[in-house]
C-alpha positions in Angstrom: 2.0 11.5 14.4 5.9 10.4 14.6 6.8 8.7 11.4 9.9 7.5 13.0 8.1 5.7 15.6 5.6 4.4 13.0 8.2 2.9 10.7 9.8 1.5 13.5 6.7 -0.1 14.8 6.0 -1.6 11.0 9.6 -3.1 11.3 8.5 -5.2 14.3 5.5 -6.3 12.0 7.6 -7.2 9.0 9.5 -9.8 11.5 6.2 -11.2 12.4 4.8 -11.4 8.7 8.0 -13.1 7.7 7.5 -15.8 10.5 4.0 -16.0 10.0 4.0 -16.9 6.1 5.7 -20.0 7.2 2.1 -21.3 8.5 -0.3 -20.9 5.8 -3.2 -21.5 8.2 -2.6 -18.9 10.7 -1.7 -16.4 7.8 -5.1 -17.2 6.3 -6.7 -16.4 9.9 -4.8 -13.3 9.9 -6.2 -12.2 6.5 -9.6 -13.2 7.4 -9.5 -11.1 10.7 -8.1 -8.0 8.5 -11.1 -8.5 5.7 -13.7 -8.4 8.7 -12.0 -5.3 10.1 -11.9 -3.7 7.2 -15.4 -4.5 6.2 -16.6 -3.1 9.5 -14.6 0.1 8.9 -15.2 0.5 5.1 -16.4 4.1 5.4 -13.0 5.4 7.4 -11.2 3.3 4.8 -12.7 4.7 1.8 -9.5 6.5 0.6 -7.3 3.2 0.6 -10.3 0.8 0.1 -9.0 -0.4 -3.5 -5.5 -1.0 -2.3 -6.5 -3.0 0.9 -8.9 -5.2 -1.2 -5.8 -5.9 -3.5 -3.6 -6.6 -0.7 -6.3 -9.2 0.3 -6.5 -10.7 -2.8 -2.9 -10.9 -3.4 -2.2 -12.3 0.2 -4.9 -15.2 -0.1 -3.7 -16.3 -3.4 0.0 -16.2 -2.2 -1.3 -18.3 0.9 -3.4 -20.7 -1.2 -0.5 -21.1 -3.8 -2.3 -19.7 -6.7 -0.1 -16.9 -7.0 3.6 -17.1 -5.8 5.2 -15.0 -8.5 6.2 -12.0 -6.3 9.6 -11.5 -4.3 9.3 -12.7 -0.7 9.9 -9.3 0.6 7.0 -7.8 -1.1 4.7 -10.4 0.2 6.3 -10.1 3.7 5.5 -6.2 3.4 1.7 -6.9 2.4 1.3 -9.1 5.2 2.9 -7.1 7.6 0.6 -4.1 6.5 -2.4 -6.2 7.1 -0.9 -7.3 10.6 -0.6 -3.8 11.5 -3.9 -2.9 10.4 -5.5 -5.6 12.7 -3.3 -4.8 15.6 -4.8 -3.2 18.8 -1.1 -1.9 19.3 -0.9 0.6 16.6 0.3 4.2 17.0 -3.1 5.9 16.9 -5.8 3.8 18.5 -8.5 2.8 15.9 -11.3 3.7 18.2 -10.5 7.6 17.9 -12.8 8.8 15.7 -11.5 10.7 12.5 -7.9 9.8 13.3 -7.9 6.2 14.4 -7.0 4.9 11.0 -4.6 7.6 9.8 -1.6 5.5 10.8 -3.2 2.5 9.2 -3.8 4.3 5.9 -0.3 5.7 6.1 1.3 2.1 6.4 -0.9 0.7 3.7 -0.1 3.6 1.5 3.7 3.3 2.2 3.7 -0.4 1.4 1.4 0.2 -1.8 4.0 2.3 -3.0 6.7 0.1 -2.1 5.3 -2.8 -3.9 3.5 -1.1 -6.8 5.2 -3.0 -9.6 4.4 -6.3 -8.1 0.7 -5.5 -7.5 0.4 -4.2 -11.2 2.0 -7.7 -12.3 -0.6 -9.4 -9.8 -3.4 -7.3 -11.2 -2.6 -8.3 -14.8 -2.4 -11.8 -13.7 -5.7 -11.4 -12.2 -7.1 -10.1 -15.3 -5.8 -12.9 -17.3 -7.3 -15.4 -15.1 -10.6 -13.9 -15.4 -10.2 -14.1 -19.4 -9.3 -17.9 -19.3 -12.2 -18.6 -17.0 -14.5 -16.6 -19.4 -13.3 -18.4 -22.7 
């Protein structure tokens, strides 16, 4: 796997994500596509399952306006990772058993590290919301 090629490819998805976020309906549709693909391939994604679930939750809450306390660059990176994940044009085709999700996992992990602090704040916020609901 060529990491320079992978990062270059991801940059193109970052531009797409930045534009896509201006259309909440289309963004929601892409998030649903990513959730469906992830669910269908849960076994292959077991090592990044928790991360991807947090990405889905954050992206959905951002799009529906429930949680917007995140820098634009961070939400763009999360949505770009989801776009990369659902794209049939990634570096290693997903149908290659045992290897197909390596590049997806790399991108998801890279973005997770990049936005880790924002994800922690988001998780804290989610935990607070649960407490408020249960009071």
